[in-house]
C-alpha positions as CSV (number, residue, x, y, z in Angstrom):
1,M,89.1,48.0,-7.6
2,P,88.3,50.5,-10.5
3,W,84.9,51.5,-10.8
4,S,84.2,49.9,-14.1
5,E,85.2,46.4,-12.4
6,L,82.2,46.7,-10.1
7,P,79.5,45.5,-12.1
8,A,81.3,42.1,-12.5
9,L,82.2,42.0,-8.7
10,R,78.6,42.3,-8.1
11,V,77.8,39.3,-10.4
12,L,80.1,37.2,-8.6
13,S,79.0,38.3,-5.0
14,R,75.2,37.3,-6.3
15,Y,76.8,34.0,-7.6
16,V,78.5,33.2,-4.7
17,K,75.7,34.1,-2.3
18,W,73.3,32.2,-4.0
19,N,75.3,29.1,-4.8
20,A,75.6,29.1,-0.9
21,L,72.4,29.7,-0.1
22,A,70.9,27.0,-2.0
23,S,73.4,24.6,-0.9
24,I,72.9,25.2,3.1
25,V,69.1,25.1,2.3
26,A,69.6,21.8,1.0
27,A,72.0,20.4,3.7
28,V,69.7,21.9,6.4
29,A,66.3,20.2,4.9
30,G,68.1,16.8,4.4
31,L,69.4,16.8,8.1
32,W,66.0,17.9,9.1
33,A,63.9,15.3,7.2
34,L,66.4,12.5,8.2
35,Q,65.9,13.5,11.9
36,V,62.0,13.8,11.5
37,V,62.2,10.0,9.9
38,F,64.2,8.9,12.7
39,A,62.1,10.7,15.7
40,Y,59.1,8.6,14.1
41,L,60.7,5.2,14.1
42,S,61.8,5.7,17.4
43,E,57.9,6.5,18.3
44,L,56.7,3.3,16.9
45,D,58.4,1.3,19.9
46,S,56.0,3.3,22.0
47,L,52.7,2.7,20.6
48,S,50.1,1.5,22.8
49,D,46.4,1.8,23.2
50,S,46.6,5.1,24.8
51,Y,49.3,6.4,22.6
52,T,48.1,5.5,19.0
53,M,49.7,6.2,15.5
54,G,48.0,9.4,15.2
55,D,49.5,10.6,18.5
56,A,53.0,9.8,17.3
57,M,52.4,11.8,13.9
58,R,51.0,14.9,16.1
59,F,54.3,14.7,18.4
60,I,56.7,14.4,15.5
61,L,55.0,17.5,13.7
62,Y,55.1,19.8,16.8
63,R,58.7,18.4,17.8
64,S,59.8,19.3,14.2
65,P,60.6,23.0,14.7
66,Y,63.0,21.9,17.5
67,F,64.7,19.5,15.4
68,L,65.1,22.4,12.2
69,E,66.6,24.7,14.9
70,Q,68.9,21.9,16.2
71,F,70.4,21.1,12.9
72,M,70.9,24.6,11.5
73,P,74.5,25.1,12.6
74,T,75.3,21.7,11.3
75,G,73.5,22.0,8.2
76,A,75.0,25.5,7.5
77,L,78.5,24.1,7.9
78,L,77.8,21.0,5.5
79,G,76.1,23.4,3.1
80,A,78.9,26.0,3.3
81,V,81.4,23.3,2.6
82,V,79.6,21.7,-0.2
83,G,78.7,24.9,-1.8
84,L,82.2,26.5,-2.0
85,G,83.5,22.7,-2.4
86,L,81.8,22.8,-5.7
87,L,83.2,26.1,-6.8
88,A,86.7,25.1,-5.7
89,N,86.5,21.5,-7.8
90,K,85.5,23.6,-11.2
91,S,88.5,26.2,-10.2
92,E,85.7,29.0,-10.0
93,L,87.6,30.1,-6.5
94,V,91.0,30.1,-8.2
95,V,89.7,32.2,-11.0
96,M,88.2,34.4,-8.3
97,R,91.3,34.8,-6.4
98,A,93.5,35.6,-9.9
99,A,91.1,38.3,-10.4
100,G,92.1,40.2,-7.0
101,V,89.1,39.3,-4.9
102,S,90.5,38.1,-1.6
103,I,89.5,35.4,0.6
104,Y,87.9,37.5,3.2
105,R,85.4,38.8,0.9
106,I,84.6,35.6,-0.3
107,V,84.0,34.3,3.4
108,G,81.7,37.5,3.6
109,W,79.7,37.0,0.8
110,V,79.2,33.3,2.2
111,L,78.3,34.7,5.9
112,Q,75.4,36.8,4.2
113,P,73.0,33.8,3.4
114,A,73.8,32.6,6.7
115,L,72.2,35.7,8.3
116,V,69.0,34.2,6.9
117,F,69.1,31.3,9.2
118,V,70.4,33.1,12.3
119,V,67.1,35.4,11.9
120,L,65.3,32.1,11.4
121,A,66.8,30.6,14.5
122,L,66.0,33.6,16.9
123,A,62.3,33.8,15.5
124,L,62.0,29.9,15.9
125,N,63.0,30.2,19.9
126,Q,60.9,33.3,20.4
127,F,57.7,32.4,18.8
128,V,57.5,28.9,17.7
129,L,59.4,26.5,20.2
130,P,57.7,27.7,23.2
131,H,54.3,26.6,22.0
132,S,55.4,23.7,19.7
133,N,57.4,22.2,22.5
134,Q,54.5,22.1,24.9
135,L,52.1,20.7,22.6
136,A,54.6,17.8,21.9
137,N,54.9,17.6,26.0
138,D,51.4,17.1,26.1
139,I,51.2,14.3,24.0
140,N,54.1,12.5,25.1
141,S,54.6,13.1,28.5
142,D,55.4,10.0,30.8
143,D,56.6,11.7,33.9
144,G,52.8,9.9,35.5
145,D,53.2,10.0,39.2
146,S,57.0,8.9,39.2
147,I,58.5,9.8,42.5
148,T,61.8,10.8,40.4
149,S,60.2,13.6,38.1
150,V,60.6,17.0,39.3
151,R,57.9,19.1,37.2
152,G,56.0,22.5,38.1
153,Y,56.8,25.1,40.5
154,W,58.1,24.1,44.4
155,S,58.9,26.8,47.1
156,V,59.3,27.1,50.5
157,Q,58.4,30.5,52.3
158,P,56.4,32.3,54.9
159,R,53.1,31.7,55.1
160,V,51.2,33.9,52.6
161,A,47.7,35.0,53.5
162,A,45.3,37.6,52.6
163,T,44.5,39.1,56.3
164,A,46.4,40.0,59.1
165,E,44.9,37.0,61.1
166,D,46.1,34.4,58.8
167,E,49.5,36.0,58.5
168,A,49.8,36.0,62.5
169,A,49.7,32.1,62.3
170,G,53.4,32.4,61.2
171,G,55.4,29.3,60.2
172,N,55.9,28.1,56.4
173,D,54.3,26.8,53.7
174,I,55.8,24.1,51.1
175,L,53.9,24.8,48.1
176,Y,53.5,22.9,44.7
177,I,52.0,23.7,41.7
178,D,51.7,21.7,38.6
179,Y,50.7,23.9,35.9
180,A,49.6,27.4,35.5
181,D,48.8,29.7,32.4
182,V,49.2,33.2,32.0
183,A,45.1,33.1,32.4
184,G,45.5,32.2,36.0
185,N,44.1,28.6,35.4
186,L,46.1,26.3,37.6
187,G,46.4,22.5,37.6
188,T,47.0,20.2,40.6
189,I,48.2,22.0,43.8
190,K,49.5,20.8,46.8
191,R,50.5,22.9,50.0
192,W,51.8,21.6,53.5
193,H,52.2,24.2,56.2
194,L,54.4,23.5,59.1
195,D,54.2,25.7,62.3
196,D,57.2,27.7,64.0
197,N,58.6,24.2,65.1
198,G,59.2,22.5,61.4
199,N,55.8,20.4,62.8
200,L,53.4,19.5,60.0
201,V,49.9,21.3,60.5
202,T,48.1,20.7,57.7
203,A,48.1,19.5,54.1
204,I,46.1,20.5,51.2
205,R,45.4,19.1,47.5
206,A,43.2,20.7,45.1
207,S,42.4,19.4,41.8
208,S,42.5,22.9,40.2
209,G,42.5,26.5,40.5
210,N,41.0,29.8,39.1
211,Y,42.5,33.3,39.6
212,D,40.1,35.5,41.3
213,G,41.8,38.7,41.9
214,E,44.2,41.0,43.8
215,V,43.8,42.6,47.4
216,Q,46.0,45.1,49.2
217,V,47.7,43.6,52.4
218,P,49.7,46.1,54.8
219,D,53.1,44.9,55.5
220,G,54.9,45.2,58.7
221,N,55.3,48.8,58.4
222,G,51.4,49.3,57.4
223,E,52.8,49.8,53.7
224,P,49.9,48.0,51.1
225,Q,51.6,45.2,49.4
226,S,50.0,43.0,46.5
227,R,48.5,39.7,47.2
228,Y,47.0,37.5,44.4
229,V,44.2,35.1,45.0
230,W,43.2,32.2,43.7
231,R,40.0,29.9,44.0
232,L,40.8,26.3,44.8
233,N,38.5,23.5,43.6
234,N,37.7,20.2,44.7
235,M,40.1,20.7,47.8
236,T,41.1,17.8,50.5
237,E,42.5,19.5,53.8
238,L,44.5,17.0,56.1
239,S,44.9,18.4,59.8
240,I,47.4,16.8,62.0
241,A,47.0,17.7,65.6
242,Q,49.4,17.1,68.3
243,G,49.4,13.2,69.3
244,F,49.2,12.7,65.5
245,D,45.7,12.8,65.7
246,S,44.3,13.9,62.1
247,S,41.1,14.6,60.2
248,Q,40.4,15.1,56.8
249,V,38.0,17.6,55.5
250,Q,36.8,17.7,51.8
251,S,35.3,21.1,50.0
252,A,34.2,22.3,47.0
253,S,36.4,25.4,46.9
254,D,38.8,27.0,48.9
255,T,41.4,30.1,48.3
256,L,45.2,30.3,48.0
257,V,46.9,33.6,48.2
258,L,50.4,34.0,46.5
259,P,52.6,37.1,46.2
260,F,52.9,36.4,42.6
261,A,50.8,37.8,40.0
262,P,49.4,35.1,37.2
263,K,52.2,36.0,34.6
264,S,54.6,35.1,36.9
265,V,53.1,31.9,38.6
266,S,53.0,30.4,34.8
267,L,56.6,31.5,34.6
268,L,57.8,29.6,37.4
269,T,56.1,26.4,36.5
270,R,57.2,25.9,32.7
271,D,60.4,24.0,32.0
272,A,63.1,26.5,30.6
273,E,62.8,25.2,27.0
274,N,59.2,26.1,26.9
275,L,60.0,29.6,27.4
276,S,60.8,32.2,25.3
277,L,63.4,34.7,25.2
278,T,61.5,37.4,26.5
279,E,60.2,35.0,29.1
280,L,63.2,33.7,30.1
281,Y,64.3,37.6,30.9
282,A,60.8,37.9,32.6
283,H,62.1,34.8,34.7
284,R,65.4,35.9,35.5
285,Q,64.3,39.3,36.6
286,L,61.8,37.8,38.9
287,M,64.0,35.4,40.4
288,A,66.4,38.5,41.0
289,E,63.7,40.5,42.7
290,Q,63.6,37.3,45.3
291,N,67.4,37.1,45.5
292,K,67.2,33.7,43.8
293,R,68.7,32.4,40.7
294,S,68.0,29.5,38.4
295,L,70.8,28.5,36.3
296,S,69.1,25.9,34.3
297,H,67.0,28.9,33.3
298,E,70.0,31.4,32.8
299,L,71.9,28.5,30.7
300,A,68.8,28.3,28.4
301,F,68.6,32.0,27.9
302,W,72.2,32.3,26.6
303,Q,71.6,29.3,24.7
304,K,68.7,30.8,22.4
305,L,70.0,34.2,22.4
306,L,73.8,33.1,21.3
307,S,73.5,29.7,19.7
308,P,72.6,31.5,16.0
309,L,75.9,32.8,16.3
310,S,77.4,29.2,16.1
311,I,75.8,29.0,12.4
312,L,77.9,32.0,11.6
313,S,81.2,30.4,13.4
314,L,80.9,27.2,11.8
315,V,80.3,28.8,8.3
316,V,83.7,30.3,8.9
317,V,85.0,26.9,9.7
318,A,83.6,25.7,6.7
319,C,85.4,28.4,4.8
320,S,88.6,27.2,6.6
321,F,88.3,23.7,4.9
322,V,88.1,25.0,1.5
323,F,90.9,27.5,1.6
324,G,92.9,26.0,4.5
325,S,94.6,23.0,4.9
326,L,91.5,20.6,3.5
327,R,92.1,22.6,0.2
328,T,93.9,19.5,-1.9
329,H,91.7,16.9,-0.7
330,S,88.4,15.6,-2.4
331,L,84.9,17.1,-1.6
332,G,83.7,13.8,-0.2
333,L,86.6,14.1,2.6
334,R,85.5,17.5,3.5
335,I,81.8,16.5,3.9
336,V,83.1,13.8,6.1
337,V,85.2,16.1,8.1
338,A,82.7,18.7,8.3
339,L,80.0,16.2,9.7
340,L,82.5,14.9,12.1
341,F,83.3,18.6,13.6
342,G,79.6,19.9,13.5
343,L,79.2,16.8,16.0
344,L,82.1,17.8,18.2
345,F,80.6,21.3,18.1
346,S,77.4,20.1,19.4
347,Y,78.8,17.9,22.0
348,L,81.2,20.5,23.4
349,Q,78.2,22.7,23.8
350,D,76.1,20.2,25.7
351,L,79.5,19.7,28.0
352,V,79.7,23.2,28.5
353,G,76.2,23.8,29.5
354,F,76.5,21.0,32.1
355,I,79.8,22.3,33.5
356,S,78.0,25.5,34.0
357,L,74.8,23.7,35.7
358,A,77.7,21.8,38.0
359,T,80.1,24.4,39.0
360,G,77.9,27.9,38.7
361,W,80.3,29.5,36.1
362,S,78.5,32.0,34.2
363,P,76.5,30.7,31.8
364,M,76.9,33.7,29.2
365,L,81.0,32.5,28.8
366,M,80.3,29.0,29.0
367,V,78.0,29.2,25.8
368,L,80.2,31.6,24.0
369,L,83.4,29.6,24.5
370,P,82.6,26.9,21.6
371,I,81.2,29.8,19.7
372,V,84.4,31.8,20.1
373,A,86.7,29.1,19.6
374,S,85.4,27.6,16.5
375,A,85.2,31.1,14.7
376,G,88.9,31.7,16.1
377,L,90.1,28.1,14.5
378,G,88.4,29.1,11.4
379,L,90.1,32.4,11.2
380,H,93.3,30.6,11.8
381,F,93.4,28.3,9.3
382,I,92.2,30.8,6.8
383,K,94.7,33.4,7.6
384,R,97.6,30.9,7.0
385,Q,96.7,30.9,3.0
386,M,96.7,34.7,3.0
């Protein structure tokens, strides 16, 4: 294109970008507001003496960033369809094409405002959602003491002790920690000690624990290794002797020794959706050091890292609706098709996640599959119009 026409091209670029940005913002905000209203109405059925109207409002407030992040891809798809559809209905896209502006250039202009939402989604996953989800769970947690609920950190490991004498006792510990933070504060702790024959020897329960420091203990080769000590509060210990005779002792405090630092214990006790990207990566490294793997945490990591790319792939699909096979149809039909495709894409993302957890297939590849498939489909329909 001659240099004399570049100012006009810049004007067209700004016009398309601002039109697309305004439409995407309106669509995302509208879907987010609808979800907030529906979620609040659903919480009204759970109101009780212990869960008041104020609790429901605070729960929705803390949960609203999650709703925003979830509806950004569909909102970007819908907004791009509306923005480009309005330009198409006024024949402005036809004029741009007649002036020599290629379809790919127009698609590139529409993708640039979508990058704002890609950055926003990453920021929400890293800095906002871990805290807001945890606050929402604290308000509306109905796990109680249900025997079917699985939360916190469970492990079965050889006995970990702070002295060689304790280590010589042998056996295995089954350990459960309900909650832990990076400062070293623990919630409810339960530990069952089994001897070398698998017989239950002792069972303890403590209401809380506080980090007491780090000690160095020689391993089997005489090399020092780190052990981390917690002071347990309000502890009850049940000792079981041979013949099933038992005795129960209550004490104000006792100690718990773990091979993990407080930050690592915090990572192990929190749900995957309540961890940031960096925390999920640290959790993955911690599992690798123990030659273990947590598929749910790996899946959450790749979903949070790669799902913002779904915004871009759906914007490409939106462009194909305008330039592709739906170009001769009304804007209303395009909007309906966009909503249906957004729902289908969301269900497909959930499906591939379940498949990854059930089969052990690579979470990264399974998360990428619907993103690449939708982008490829959109590019295919756009290419047919070239």
